DRENDO-1510 file (C-alpha; in Angstrom, 1 decimal, always signed):
<recs>
REC; n; res; u; v; w
REC; 1; UNK; -15.6; -1.7; -25.1 .
REC; 2; UNK; -12.6; -3.8; -24.3 .
REC; 3; UNK; -12.4; -5.5; -20.9 .
REC; 4; UNK; -9.3; -4.8; -18.8 .
REC; 5; UNK; -7.9; -7.7; -16.9 .
REC; 6; UNK; -8.0; -7.2; -13.1 .
REC; 7; UNK; -4.3; -8.2; -12.9 .
REC; 8; UNK; -3.3; -5.3; -15.2 .
REC; 9; UNK; -5.5; -2.8; -13.3 .
REC; 10; UNK; -4.1; -4.0; -10.0 .
REC; 11; UNK; -0.5; -3.3; -11.1 .
REC; 12; UNK; -1.4; +0.1; -12.6 .
REC; 13; UNK; -3.1; +1.1; -9.4 .
REC; 14; UNK; -0.1; +0.0; -7.4 .
REC; 15; UNK; +2.2; +2.1; -9.5 .
REC; 16; UNK; -0.1; +5.1; -9.3 .
REC; 17; UNK; -0.2; +4.9; -5.5 .
REC; 18; UNK; +3.6; +4.6; -5.3 .
REC; 19; UNK; +3.8; +8.0; -7.0 .
REC; 20; UNK; +1.0; +9.4; -5.0 .
REC; 21; UNK; +2.6; +8.6; -1.6 .
REC; 22; UNK; +6.3; +9.2; -2.5 .
REC; 23; UNK; +6.2; +12.6; -0.9 .
REC; 24; UNK; +4.6; +11.3; +2.2 .
REC; 25; UNK; +7.2; +8.6; +2.6 .
REC; 26; UNK; +10.0; +11.2; +2.2 .
REC; 27; UNK; +8.4; +13.4; +4.9 .
REC; 28; UNK; +8.0; +10.5; +7.3 .
REC; 29; UNK; +11.7; +9.5; +6.8 .
REC; 30; UNK; +12.8; +13.1; +7.5 .
REC; 31; UNK; +11.3; +12.9; +10.9 .
REC; 32; UNK; +12.9; +9.5; +11.4 .
REC; 33; UNK; +9.8; +7.4; +11.0 .
REC; 34; UNK; +10.2; +4.1; +9.2 .
REC; 35; UNK; +8.4; +4.3; +5.9 .
REC; 36; UNK; +8.9; +2.5; +2.6 .
REC; 37; UNK; +7.4; +2.7; -0.8 .
REC; 38; UNK; +7.9; -0.5; -2.7 .
REC; 39; UNK; +8.7; +0.4; -6.3 .
REC; 40; UNK; +11.4; -1.8; -7.8 .
REC; 41; UNK; +11.8; -5.0; -5.8 .
REC; 42; UNK; +13.3; -7.0; -8.6 .
REC; 43; UNK; +10.3; -9.3; -8.9 .
REC; 44; UNK; +8.2; -9.8; -11.9 .
REC; 45; UNK; +5.1; -11.6; -13.2 .
REC; 46; UNK; +3.1; -13.8; -10.9 .
REC; 47; UNK; +5.3; -13.2; -7.8 .
REC; 48; UNK; +4.9; -9.4; -8.2 .
REC; 49; UNK; +1.1; -9.8; -8.6 .
REC; 50; UNK; +0.9; -12.0; -5.4 .
REC; 51; UNK; +3.1; -9.5; -3.5 .
REC; 52; UNK; +0.9; -6.6; -4.5 .
REC; 53; UNK; -2.3; -8.5; -3.6 .
REC; 54; UNK; -1.0; -9.6; -0.2 .
REC; 55; UNK; +0.3; -6.1; +0.6 .
REC; 56; UNK; -3.1; -4.4; -0.3 .
REC; 57; UNK; -4.9; -7.1; +1.7 .
REC; 58; UNK; -2.9; -6.3; +4.8 .
REC; 59; UNK; -3.5; -2.6; +4.3 .
REC; 60; UNK; -7.2; -3.2; +3.9 .
REC; 61; UNK; -7.4; -5.3; +7.1 .
REC; 62; UNK; -5.4; -2.7; +9.1 .
REC; 63; UNK; -7.7; +0.1; +7.8 .
REC; 64; UNK; -10.8; -1.9; +8.8 .
REC; 65; UNK; -9.3; -2.6; +12.3 .
REC; 66; UNK; -8.7; +1.2; +12.7 .
REC; 67; UNK; -12.2; +1.9; +11.6 .
REC; 68; UNK; -13.7; -0.5; +14.1 .
REC; 69; UNK; -11.5; +1.0; +16.9 .
REC; 70; UNK; -12.3; +4.6; +16.0 .
REC; 71; UNK; -14.5; +5.2; +19.0 .
REC; 72; UNK; -12.0; +3.9; +21.5 .
REC; 73; UNK; -9.5; +6.3; +23.2 .
REC; 74; UNK; -5.9; +5.8; +22.4 .
REC; 75; UNK; -2.9; +6.6; +24.5 .
REC; 76; UNK; +0.9; +6.5; +24.1 .
REC; 77; UNK; +2.6; +4.0; +26.3 .
</recs>
């Protein structure tokens, strides 16, 4: 069995999620919400890997915050 480098798997996962959420991004934009899917930013190699890592880190932290606040009531202000 051949080991897959985490860097390669991270990039493959990122590309798969871009495709998965493309429709959602389009729907959000149709109702005038700001949404972006980062596909071709013109960056390569280590810079791209760092960008993907930092972006997924922010998403994970936001998801965790939402989970911690799930019992609190929310209101529009």
